N, C-alpha and C positions, 0 to 999 in steps of 0.2 A: 286619063284615070278609067277611063273603058267601063268595066261593068262593077266598079271596085264598089263593095258596099260601104256607107255610111259608120260611125262607130256608134252614132245613138243605133243606129237598125239592126245592127251588130249587137249591142249588149240588148237589145229589146227580144230578140232571136234567143240570147244566153240567158237570159232571168226567165221569159216564157220556158226553156226545158228545166231548169232549176226548179220554179214552183210546182214542173209535173213531176217532181222526185225528191221531196224536200226529206231532210235529214231525220233518222228513224231517234226515237227517245229513249231515256235510260234514268232509273231512279237512281242517285246515289247519296250517301253519306253529307249533310252540310261540311263536315272535315275534311273532304275531297273534292269538295266543290270550285276549289280557286280556278280562275279563268275560263270557267264553263261558260256554256250558252244557255240561258232559262228557255226552258220549254212549255211552262205553263205558270200563271201568274202566282202567288202568294202573295195571302192576305193574312192580315192579324187575325188569331183567332180569340183575342179578348185584350180588356188595355192594358198601356203599360205608362204609369205606374196602375198597378191592380189596387189600389189605396191610396187616400192623402196621404202625404206625410212629409216631414220637414226637409227643408232644404239647408238649412241650418244647424249646428248646435246649440241650444238655447230653452226656455222657456214656454209651453204650450198654455195659453191664457184662449178667454172668449172677447170680442171685440166688444161685446155687448156691455160688459163688466166695465172694460178700458171706458165705454162711451156715458157709463152711468157715475162715473168720477171715480171710481175704484183704480187704487196705486198700491197697494199692498197686498202682496200675495203668499198663503202659506203654499209649500209645496209637497203635492203629496205623494207622487211615485216618481219614477224612473222608466223612461221606456229608451230601449238602444233599436236598431234595426234589429227587423227578422221577427221583434217581437210582434204577438195580438195587439190589436189596440183597445184600450180602455172602455168598460162599456157603464163602470161604476164609480167617473168622477162629479166631485159637487160643483157645483156653481162656486165662483168668486174664489177657486185655486187654481193654481200652475203645476202642469207637469214639465219636469226636466225631464229634454228630449233631445237626442243625438240624431246627428243626420242621416235620413232615411228610415227613422224610425216613424210608425204610423202615427196620424192624429187620433187623441182620446175622441169617443162619441161625444154627443153633449153639448156642440154646438163650438166646441174649440177648433179657431179658424184662423190664431195666428199665430204666427212663433214669435217671440222677444230674444232679438240674439242676445249670447250671455254679455258682451264688451255694452252691454246697453240698459243693465238690471245693476242695482247695487243689492250683494246677499246680505241677509241680516239672519241673526237667532232669535226664535220668541222666548218667553219666559220658562216652556217645556224644554230647550233643546232643537226643537225643529225647526226647522229653514224657511226664512220668507224669502221674496225678493220685493224690491220696491224700486218705482222709476217715476218720473214725474210725468211723461206724457209720451205716446208713441204711435206713431202713423197707422193706421189699418190698412192703408195702400201697400205699405213695405211687408207681404206676412210671410215671405221666405215659404210658400207653403207650394209642396208639389201636388197638384191638383191630380185625381185619376184620368185615365186616360187624356195628359197632356202630352204623353209622348206620344203614342201609339193608341188610337181608339179602335176596337174590333170592327171589323171589316175593311181598315187603311189597307190602299195596297202597299206591299214592301218591295215586291220586284216585278216588270211583266214580261213577257215574253218578248225575245230578242237580246235581251240585256247579258252582260257578262258580270260573271259576279267575280268580284274584288272584294278586298279584307275589310271595305267599309260596310258592304253587302251582309258580310256573312256577321258583323256586328251585331247589325239589326235583326237578320234571320235568329238567330243563337237568343237575344233578346226575348223572343219572342217564343222559342221553346222548340223551332225549326229543328226536327234531325236530318231532315232527309230531303232533296230538292228534284224536281223533275229538270233532266237538262237535254240538249240535243248531244247525242251520241258522235265524235268525233269522227269526221271525213277521213277515210283511208284514203291515201295517194300512192300512188304508183309512180316512180320518177324515173325517168329513162333518160340517159345522155345520148347523144347522135354527132358522130366527127372520128376520121383516120388521126384527125390532128391532136385530140387531146391526151392530155396527159395527167394523171393525180397532181391535184392542185400542192401536196407536199413532197414532190419527185424533188430532189434539191440539183440532180444533171439534166439537162435536156436537150435533144436534139434542134439545131437548126429547123426552124418551120415549126416546131411543134409548140405546142399552147397548152399550159394548165389550165387543167377544168376549175375554173372558178366561178361557173353558175350553178356546179351543183350543192356546195356547201352552203351558200348563199340561199340556195331553194328550199334544202332542208332547212336551216334556222327560217328562212320568211316562212314556211309552210308549218311550222309548227306555232311560231307567232300567229297566224292564223287560225290555230284551234285543231291543226290536223295532226293525223299520223303518219309519218310518212315512212318510203320503204324504196329503197334505192337502187334502183335492176342494174346499176352501172352503165357501161359505153357500149354503143352497137357500133361498130364502124360501118364505113361508107358503103363499102361492098355489099349491102343491102340491098341497094339496087336494082345488082346483078344476081347476088345471092339471098335473098330476104329470111331466109330462115330465123337467124339470130335475131331480129327484132320482131319476129312474127312469133317466135316463142315466148320472149318477153311481154306480148300484148296480149297472147292467148292465156298464160298465167296471169294477171292481171283481170282478166276478163272471167276468168273462172273462177281465182278468189274473193271475186266480189270486190274490189276496189271500186271507191264510189269516183274517182277520177286520176285518170291514166293523164299525166304530163309529161308532153315529149320534145325537148329541145332541139334546136337545126333541123337540117332537110326538110322543111316545111315550105321553100321557094323556087325557084326555077332551074336550079342547076340539075346537070345530069345524073346527080348523085342523092337528088332531093326524094327519099322514098315513101315519105310519112303517108302521103295520103292516097297513093297507088293502094300499099298494105294494108290500111285502117278500111279501104273500100274491100280489097278484098276478104277481109274478115269480117263481114256485115257489117261495118261501119256506113253510115249516113251522115256526111258532110254537111253543116247545117252553113257555115260560110267558111271558105278560103280567100285572105286575102282582103283587109280595111283600107279602108281612108287614112291611114294615121302614119306617122313618122315620129320615132322609129317601130318596126313590131309590124309594119304593111303585111307580111305572109300567115300572120297567124290563122289557124284553124281550130273548128271547134266540130267536133261529131258527136253523135247519139249509135248505140248498138242496139235497135228493136232486139235484138236476142238476149241483150244483158241490160235491161230498163232503167237500173239502176247506176249506171256506170256512161261518164261520159269522157271525152276525151280533146283537153286542150293541145294544141300545138305551137309553141314558141319557136321565133327565129335564135337562133343560135349566139349571136352577137348580145354580152352581157347585158349593154343598155338596154337592147330591145327585150329582153328574159325579164328583166326588172319591170319594165313598161308592161309587159303582158301580167306579170304577176300584182301589180298594184292597179288595174285597167279591166283586164278580165277574168282574173283567178279570182280575188278578194272581190268583185261584185256577183261572182259566179257563187262563191261561200256564202256571202251575205244575204243573198234573195235565199238559198237552201236554208238557212239560220233566222229567215224572218226579222235580218236586223236591216234598219234602214240606212239609204246609201249617207253618206258626210254629205254636208252642203261644203263648198270650196266656199275660201276666201276670195274677197276683191281687192286689186290693187292696180299699182301703175308701175311700168317699166320704169327701171332709173338707168339710164344710158342708153346705150344702143341695143336692140332687139335683134337678134340673127334673125337672117333670109330664114322664113317658112316656105314650102312648097304649098302654090295655090293648091285650093282644093282638097289639100290635107289639115285633119286635124294634130296640131304639132305637139309632143311632150319636151319640155326643156328642163332639165337641172337646174335649180335656182335657188335662191337666199332673200328670203326677205324677212324683213323688221319694218316694224311702227315709229313713224315719225312723230316727234311733240305733238303734230298736229290730228293723229290718229290715223292717219293717210298708211296704209302698209304699199313698202315703197320695195319693189321688186330687182332683184339684179340677176341676170342673163350671164354667165362667167364663159370664158372661151372654152372651147374643147366640148364639144354637141357630140362630137361622131358619135357613132353608135356603138363603135370598140372601144372607147375611152372609159374607163373605168372613174380617172382621178379627181373629176370635177364632182362626184359625190361628198368628198370629202368636205369641201366649203359648201355644201347645197345643206338645205331643211325641207323641200318641197319639189313640187311637180308646178310649175308655169305651163299653163294651156291655151295654146293659140287656137282659135277655133278655125276652120275648115274656110270661114269665110274672110280671114285675114284678120290683122291686127284692129280691134276694136279703136273707135275712134276717143277723143278725151274726154267725152261723153259716158262710153261705158268702163270697162274696167276688165284686168287679164283674171281669168280664175289660177289660184293657189291653191295646190292639195298637200297640206305637212306631210312630210315622209310618215309621222310618227300615226297617223290616223289607225294603220291596219284593219282590227274588226272590231274597233271602239266605234260606236254609234255617237 
């Protein structure tokens, strides 16, 4: 392994660098905030409900009148949702009340459901209600502040806004929220062999560029804005102008992250590192003790302190490992989102051999057994160029560099669906 960096040390370096350039923030309308990451906490500015109100259609009475044995009440008025509470209601009377209407003041603390009363007429034609008994424990009253109390925390920094969060924020009259600005990512692919993914006919030896459309979507799911700078040919090792033009453009335009695929290993055309260093980049690590994805590269640019570069290997599975275990942690650190905790499970069947000393990522399928144990199946076809095993997998089984844990331990499993959600 030589001087290969451990995955844990690499992530420590990457996250330290991410914390040095946290994402900037902006204030946006609540109606445009779906899927954005909160940068500033929001607390309730008032109680919800703002008044005690009825949870049922029925009649408001005073429980103390019931306790005195009174069971026949003249109905004095009608209240519907949106009305102000009555302040001039006499004792031993009832107020007909609709769901959501405010309780009358003066000790009215109990709602009797419509179906629990008999409705009569008195000698003057007025309405009376009568019942034998009613339990004060079933008050059917929504108390002030029973949903939100003033000062309650609605959303915390690092949480992603979804439709349910919008529901709560809207209930509190929140018109705008402070969120992290979407990171801007420049995507640069490399390789003579690459042709567009939608090209119908390809020459022998050509490879459709599957990673570029994957990365465009994966980065959007991670909350980024992405620009595809296209494919740079391998001649850049001898004539680096094409790649370096793209690199300089991304730096000058202030992209937060430059993401490259290919040309980071030991081949004669692997030009990413020398080109980065020639343009002022300081490589913080290059090559990590993982499989697949060992040649991953991470660089800062002192002349452009807000920009970072992650160079991923070109094999598609190595690219996906790079996104899930380097790009996503980098972005989560910038957003202040906690890292997701892995699940722990047991391997079912045979575990493919993992190279000693390397943290190894296997595409896997996990299911919970009836006894609650997570059963992890690792299918065949784990080579870094093979994409087919993703279709039956739902996450990554991660074998530590120390090897497969004994029976007392457990295999870490990271569901694919985690993305940016904490």
